[in-house]
Backbone bond lengths (Angstrom), bond angles and torsions (degrees), N, CA, C in turn:
res aa  C-N    CA-C-N  psi(-1)  N-CA   C-N-CA  omega(-1)  CA-C   N-CA-C  phi
1 M - - - 1.400 - - 1.468 112.61 -
2 I 1.294 118.77 144.29 1.412 124.76 -177.54 1.524 113.90 -84.77
3 W 1.339 115.65 -17.23 1.486 122.34 -174.01 1.542 107.24 -82.16
4 N 1.349 116.80 148.34 1.422 120.78 168.35 1.508 108.07 -82.97
5 D 1.391 115.61 -174.50 1.474 119.28 -179.64 1.501 116.69 -60.62
6 E 1.340 115.29 -25.47 1.450 123.42 178.96 1.552 110.75 -80.04
7 G 1.322 120.43 -0.92 1.407 121.64 179.94 1.577 119.94 80.51
8 I 1.331 111.84 15.73 1.473 119.25 -179.10 1.557 110.19 -133.13
9 I 1.331 113.38 160.55 1.503 119.57 179.83 1.513 102.98 -77.64
10 P 1.364 117.18 126.98 1.484 120.79 173.81 1.519 108.34 -59.42
11 P 1.335 118.11 138.09 1.509 122.62 179.21 1.515 111.60 -71.66
12 V 1.427 115.82 -25.45 1.460 121.20 -178.62 1.493 106.78 -139.64
13 W 1.302 118.73 130.69 1.464 121.92 179.96 1.560 113.16 -127.28
14 G 1.347 113.65 10.80 1.455 118.63 -179.25 1.526 109.55 -176.40
15 Q 1.278 113.92 -177.22 1.535 118.81 179.85 1.528 115.17 -85.16
16 G 1.277 116.65 -31.05 1.447 120.72 -176.15 1.502 116.69 -68.68
17 M 1.365 117.65 154.65 1.415 123.53 -178.25 1.548 109.20 -59.18
18 D 1.301 116.68 -32.21 1.517 119.72 -177.92 1.445 109.97 -81.39
19 Q 1.284 121.86 3.35 1.451 125.16 -175.37 1.528 110.84 -112.49
20 R 1.326 116.43 29.38 1.440 122.91 -177.90 1.526 108.24 -132.21
21 S 1.231 119.66 155.02 1.434 125.65 -179.64 1.521 109.06 -63.13
22 P 1.303 120.72 145.93 1.491 130.51 -2.43 1.551 111.78 -68.79
23 L 1.353 114.37 135.54 1.418 119.65 -175.79 1.550 108.16 -79.80
24 P 1.367 118.45 122.91 1.451 120.27 -178.16 1.524 106.91 -71.69
25 C 1.376 115.33 138.67 1.429 120.14 -172.26 1.547 107.73 -152.80
26 S 1.219 117.88 139.16 1.456 123.37 169.83 1.523 108.89 -74.75
27 I 1.335 118.72 154.26 1.439 120.36 179.61 1.532 109.87 -64.37
28 A 1.271 118.96 -36.16 1.435 120.26 178.43 1.552 111.54 -63.74
29 D 1.300 115.35 -42.91 1.414 116.51 177.90 1.582 112.94 -67.41
30 F 1.264 110.64 -31.79 1.529 116.80 179.46 1.595 106.89 -63.18
31 I 1.368 115.01 -47.86 1.330 121.54 -179.70 1.650 112.11 -58.72
32 Q 1.344 112.60 -49.83 1.401 120.00 177.87 1.581 114.42 -57.75
33 A 1.289 113.67 -38.92 1.559 121.68 -176.93 1.544 111.09 -72.84
34 F 1.346 115.64 -40.65 1.447 118.14 -165.28 1.510 113.80 -116.77
35 A 1.285 121.63 -20.45 1.477 121.38 179.68 1.463 111.55 -87.66
36 I 1.404 116.81 59.86 1.423 122.13 -165.61 1.537 114.92 -99.67
37 S 1.371 113.93 6.84 1.466 118.93 179.14 1.583 102.54 -140.83
38 P 1.396 114.08 164.62 1.408 115.79 172.82 1.528 115.66 -61.20
39 H 1.320 118.81 -35.41 1.395 122.66 177.30 1.561 109.02 -65.41
40 R 1.251 119.12 -49.65 1.409 123.87 176.24 1.516 113.68 -56.34
41 A 1.308 112.98 -42.11 1.506 119.89 178.04 1.586 108.78 -59.84
42 K 1.290 118.17 -41.08 1.429 118.88 176.97 1.552 113.27 -66.56
43 L 1.331 116.10 -32.80 1.475 116.87 172.97 1.530 111.18 -69.05
44 A 1.328 114.65 -40.97 1.467 118.85 -177.92 1.537 112.68 -66.33
45 K 1.386 116.68 -37.98 1.491 117.66 173.65 1.488 110.62 -63.18
46 G 1.288 121.84 -41.87 1.471 122.26 174.24 1.489 112.07 -57.80
47 F 1.268 116.91 -45.32 1.467 123.95 176.34 1.569 113.39 -55.94
48 L 1.295 114.24 -45.96 1.467 122.51 176.87 1.546 110.24 -62.71
49 D 1.317 115.85 -44.16 1.463 121.08 176.53 1.540 112.11 -61.46
50 Y 1.346 117.24 -43.42 1.393 123.45 173.23 1.468 114.11 -57.84
51 R 1.293 116.26 -44.11 1.474 120.90 178.23 1.548 112.22 -61.41
52 D 1.359 113.06 -37.33 1.504 118.92 177.56 1.505 110.86 -60.67
53 Q 1.277 117.43 -43.05 1.451 121.01 176.74 1.529 114.38 -67.90
54 L 1.316 116.89 -40.17 1.366 122.83 -179.47 1.599 111.89 -69.32
55 R 1.287 117.24 -36.46 1.488 121.35 -179.77 1.583 110.84 -63.87
56 Q 1.325 112.20 -25.40 1.488 118.03 178.50 1.544 112.48 -66.09
57 C 1.341 117.67 -20.86 1.441 119.00 -170.83 1.544 115.05 -136.97
58 V 1.347 115.49 4.24 1.527 119.36 176.27 1.478 107.07 -123.86
59 G 1.340 114.75 139.12 1.503 122.92 -178.29 1.516 114.47 -59.46
60 K 1.282 110.03 165.09 1.495 122.12 -174.47 1.590 114.06 -64.40
61 S 1.341 116.17 -16.81 1.494 117.70 -175.33 1.551 108.88 -92.59
62 A 1.256 119.68 6.11 1.466 121.99 179.96 1.490 113.33 -67.65
63 I 1.359 118.50 142.49 1.387 125.07 174.33 1.474 109.04 -125.71
64 Q 1.311 115.65 157.28 1.461 120.01 178.74 1.553 108.78 -125.19
65 W 1.316 118.97 139.75 1.425 123.52 167.58 1.530 108.95 -105.02
66 A 1.296 118.46 124.54 1.466 124.77 179.80 1.553 109.27 -106.70
67 D 1.289 112.07 135.61 1.462 118.65 -173.69 1.547 109.25 -151.99
68 G 1.320 113.05 -170.14 1.489 118.76 178.36 1.474 115.20 86.75
69 S 1.297 118.43 -171.12 1.406 123.59 -174.18 1.593 115.86 -60.15
70 F 1.331 114.21 -21.10 1.439 120.99 -179.22 1.532 108.81 -70.56
71 V 1.291 121.50 -30.90 1.454 122.62 -179.73 1.505 111.17 -99.11
72 E 1.318 116.76 7.68 1.410 121.89 173.56 1.570 108.08 -109.74
73 H 1.301 118.36 159.85 1.493 119.61 174.37 1.574 101.87 -87.02
74 I 1.364 117.40 68.67 1.399 121.62 -177.67 1.499 116.43 -61.89
75 E 1.383 113.77 -27.52 1.396 118.57 176.32 1.538 112.51 -61.68
76 K 1.335 115.92 -35.86 1.492 121.74 176.48 1.437 108.60 -80.65
77 L 1.332 122.10 -41.09 1.444 125.06 -172.24 1.513 113.56 -72.96
78 E 1.328 117.95 -38.43 1.470 123.87 -171.68 1.502 113.78 -133.97
79 A 1.386 117.66 7.87 1.476 121.78 179.52 1.531 113.62 53.92
80 R 1.373 115.90 43.79 1.387 118.74 -177.85 1.540 109.11 -148.06
81 D 1.317 119.08 164.82 1.454 121.51 172.48 1.515 110.97 -85.49
82 P 1.347 118.26 152.14 1.501 118.22 172.76 1.515 112.10 -62.44
83 K 1.285 117.37 144.87 1.409 122.14 -178.53 1.568 115.41 -84.30
84 D 1.323 112.67 -34.55 1.455 120.19 -178.42 1.561 106.40 -165.54
85 I 1.342 112.98 -174.53 1.435 123.17 172.21 1.481 112.34 -108.97
86 D 1.252 120.79 117.07 1.450 121.75 173.42 1.447 111.91 -77.17
87 V 1.262 118.91 129.85 1.479 121.97 -176.95 1.513 113.71 -142.36
88 L 1.325 117.71 132.70 1.410 125.32 175.24 1.499 104.57 -111.62
89 T 1.414 117.75 124.84 1.430 118.72 176.21 1.579 106.81 -105.87
90 I 1.331 115.16 128.43 1.515 117.50 -177.52 1.504 103.38 -116.00
91 F 1.373 112.63 130.06 1.456 121.98 -174.93 1.502 110.82 -149.80
92 M 1.242 116.32 161.39 1.520 122.08 173.03 1.569 106.52 -72.33
93 A 1.355 116.75 130.73 1.409 121.53 -176.59 1.517 112.23 -59.04
94 D 1.358 117.26 -33.07 1.440 120.35 -174.39 1.577 109.82 -87.60
95 D 1.328 116.27 8.18 1.460 119.18 -176.26 1.564 111.15 -120.85
96 V 1.349 110.85 45.44 1.496 117.11 179.89 1.513 107.84 -137.49
97 D 1.303 118.39 138.92 1.471 124.80 171.33 1.506 108.01 -86.82
98 A 1.317 114.93 94.60 1.500 119.82 -172.02 1.559 112.62 -64.32
99 D 1.311 116.30 -31.89 1.507 119.17 -179.73 1.520 110.59 -68.55
100 H 1.339 116.68 -43.76 1.518 119.53 176.32 1.478 110.15 -66.52
101 F 1.276 120.45 -39.48 1.476 128.57 178.89 1.510 108.38 -55.55
102 A 1.351 117.56 -46.09 1.462 123.55 -177.47 1.504 110.25 -76.03
103 A 1.345 116.44 -37.60 1.443 120.10 -178.33 1.540 110.33 -64.93
104 Q 1.347 117.15 -34.74 1.471 119.29 -179.25 1.510 111.81 -89.23
105 K 1.302 121.31 10.94 1.361 126.66 175.37 1.504 111.21 58.56
106 L 1.274 120.05 35.87 1.469 124.58 -174.11 1.516 111.33 -76.80
107 N 1.342 118.49 -4.02 1.438 121.07 173.51 1.465 113.13 -110.05
108 D 1.371 116.96 7.19 1.499 123.99 -178.93 1.491 106.17 -94.79
109 L 1.312 119.72 98.78 1.431 121.54 -176.04 1.510 113.95 -61.98
110 S 1.262 118.50 -37.92 1.491 120.63 177.50 1.508 108.87 -62.55
111 H 1.321 120.59 -48.55 1.485 124.67 176.15 1.521 110.40 -54.35
112 L 1.346 116.54 -47.00 1.423 119.04 -173.67 1.535 107.55 -67.52
113 R 1.305 120.61 -42.39 1.491 120.34 179.40 1.503 109.92 -62.25
114 T 1.311 117.13 -44.90 1.448 119.52 -176.09 1.519 115.07 -66.85
115 C 1.391 112.73 -47.11 1.498 118.22 -173.43 1.560 111.40 -85.53
116 Y 1.283 119.21 -35.43 1.437 122.80 -169.75 1.520 116.96 -117.52
117 H 1.364 114.33 -9.47 1.505 120.40 179.70 1.521 111.28 62.55
118 V 1.297 116.70 36.18 1.521 121.61 173.13 1.449 112.79 -120.95
119 D 1.318 115.01 145.85 1.472 124.54 166.34 1.468 105.41 -104.13
120 A 1.399 114.98 95.64 1.458 118.62 -164.02 1.530 109.65 -108.58
121 Y 1.319 114.48 138.17 1.443 127.43 173.54 1.461 114.17 -125.91
122 Y 1.283 120.76 158.43 1.420 124.02 -177.74 1.531 112.19 -131.50
123 L 1.299 112.45 146.30 1.499 118.38 175.28 1.526 110.21 -134.08
124 P 1.351 114.58 88.70 1.513 118.35 176.24 1.528 109.90 -75.68
125 L 1.287 114.55 117.84 1.500 120.69 178.28 1.464 111.14 -85.03
126 G 1.269 116.67 148.11 1.478 122.93 174.51 1.499 115.42 88.51
127 Q 1.376 112.74 4.59 1.492 120.18 -178.41 1.473 107.18 -86.98
128 Q 1.331 117.74 -25.56 1.496 123.94 -178.10 1.542 106.27 -124.93
129 S 1.270 116.77 -162.91 1.419 120.98 177.08 1.480 115.62 -77.32
130 L 1.298 117.66 158.85 1.495 120.19 178.30 1.497 112.38 -55.21
131 V 1.307 114.26 -42.28 1.524 117.50 -179.46 1.562 105.67 -62.20
132 M 1.229 123.32 -45.13 1.490 122.63 177.67 1.465 111.62 -61.55
133 D 1.281 120.97 -41.57 1.529 122.84 175.67 1.465 111.49 -57.13
134 I 1.381 115.31 -48.96 1.483 120.00 177.39 1.527 112.29 -60.23
135 R 1.302 117.06 -42.37 1.425 121.78 175.03 1.533 113.01 -57.81
136 M 1.271 117.39 -45.59 1.460 123.37 -179.62 1.552 114.09 -65.62
137 L 1.402 111.61 -44.71 1.503 117.70 172.18 1.573 112.13 -57.25
138 T 1.349 116.00 -44.56 1.397 121.17 -179.46 1.555 110.02 -65.83
139 Y 1.346 116.51 -38.19 1.455 120.76 179.78 1.538 107.98 -59.52
140 W 1.326 115.74 -50.21 1.467 120.61 -177.13 1.452 112.63 -64.06
141 Y 1.371 117.44 -43.59 1.432 120.43 177.45 1.534 111.84 -59.09
142 A 1.370 115.54 -45.93 1.476 116.75 179.56 1.557 108.09 -65.66
143 Q 1.247 121.68 -40.68 1.496 122.70 -179.96 1.530 109.34 -54.86
144 W 1.331 115.48 -49.11 1.489 121.85 -165.51 1.552 111.93 -93.70
145 S 1.305 117.36 -1.94 1.454 116.13 -179.71 1.536 111.94 -100.11
146 H 1.358 117.22 15.08 1.425 120.40 176.19 1.524 107.40 -144.05
147 R 1.331 112.73 151.74 1.443 121.84 174.42 1.524 107.28 -83.02
148 R 1.307 119.25 171.51 1.408 121.98 177.08 1.506 114.13 -61.44
149 D 1.317 115.41 -26.35 1.482 121.92 177.39 1.562 107.85 -84.06
150 H 1.291 121.82 8.55 1.481 125.80 174.70 1.522 111.77 79.79
151 K 1.353 120.38 1.03 1.412 122.58 177.56 1.544 112.35 -67.57
152 W 1.326 118.25 133.16 1.486 120.06 175.35 1.487 111.16 -63.88
153 K 1.355 114.91 140.42 1.450 120.67 176.59 1.505 109.91 -153.99
154 G 1.290 116.44 163.43 1.491 118.68 179.86 1.546 108.03 -99.55
155 F 1.343 113.22 178.28 1.399 123.54 177.68 1.569 108.59 -148.82
156 I 1.244 117.64 175.95 1.518 124.38 -169.65 1.524 111.33 -106.96
157 Q 1.327 117.40 145.09 1.454 124.91 172.06 1.466 109.58 -115.53
158 L 1.272 121.95 126.25 1.448 128.25 176.71 1.456 111.48 -121.69
159 F 1.306 120.12 154.57 1.394 127.02 169.25 1.525 110.43 -92.72
160 L 1.351 119.49 123.48 1.481 121.52 -179.30 1.447 112.41 -55.86
161 H 1.368 119.04 -40.26 1.478 120.98 -178.31 1.498 111.55 -96.26
162 D 1.310 116.72 60.00 1.475 124.48 179.17 1.589 103.66 -101.02
163 D 1.352 114.40 -176.81 1.444 117.79 -176.07 1.573 108.87 -91.16
164 D 1.347 111.41 83.78 1.450 117.94 -179.53 1.533 113.23 -67.77
165 E 1.337 116.70 -25.69 1.527 117.70 177.02 1.556 111.23 -63.68
166 Q 1.308 114.57 -37.76 1.528 118.39 175.27 1.515 109.14 -64.19
167 A 1.313 119.04 -41.26 1.466 123.64 177.27 1.462 111.39 -59.42
168 R 1.410 115.35 -49.29 1.525 119.98 176.58 1.475 113.39 -57.06
169 H 1.346 116.96 -40.88 1.482 120.76 179.88 1.543 109.82 -65.87
170 L 1.342 116.92 -42.78 1.429 121.60 175.36 1.545 112.09 -58.15
171 L 1.375 116.79 -45.53 1.421 122.18 -177.28 1.560 108.27 -61.72
172 M 1.298 113.26 -42.60 1.516 118.44 179.62 1.593 108.62 -65.29
173 Q 1.299 118.70 -41.19 1.484 117.85 172.79 1.455 113.27 -60.18
174 M 1.311 118.58 -41.93 1.448 121.66 -174.38 1.538 112.97 -72.72
175 H 1.359 118.11 -34.13 1.475 122.11 -172.04 1.525 112.14 -131.03
176 G 1.256 121.72 1.85 1.454 121.89 -174.46 1.527 112.74 59.38
177 G 1.295 119.49 -137.27 1.473 120.83 178.12 1.480 109.61 -92.05
178 N 1.282 124.58 12.66 1.385 129.33 -173.91 1.516 114.17 -82.91
179 H 1.312 119.51 41.41 1.478 120.32 -178.61 1.527 109.27 -146.41
180 G 1.280 115.72 33.77 1.501 122.06 177.67 1.368 114.99 -99.23
């Protein structure tokens, strides 16, 4: 399990720069670590479907930060199921098909929550100054590196263009068709 005894991902697990949050993770490892119940599997399937739509309009260098109750052991911490998967997609501003993005309602938060079970945010880099890009990255890191009770925690980093088919297969092995 990826969680510590407190039910969160540790923000630091070693001395190296690559041993600090956000924790790099393949999408298959993400599914294996967090889709551990039928309810979580339903959220994970929605997240994979969302990623399918997003890959059609965002370039190959895009990364995602996943956070929120889905990456915490919220069942232990607050005796409830996670509501959705919080995700920030970071990409180069000039590497997006804006028409497809709009057509798929990828900026409609209500649609994304209902259809894909994600609370989705975007950070297009290069649209503003380097200083503003750095400020926005810092903002998101600060937002997602703490729980609401201000306790430090880690979060996950995924590549958008990872092997989601392998992750879907793993989800099916873990839960069969019980995630629709």
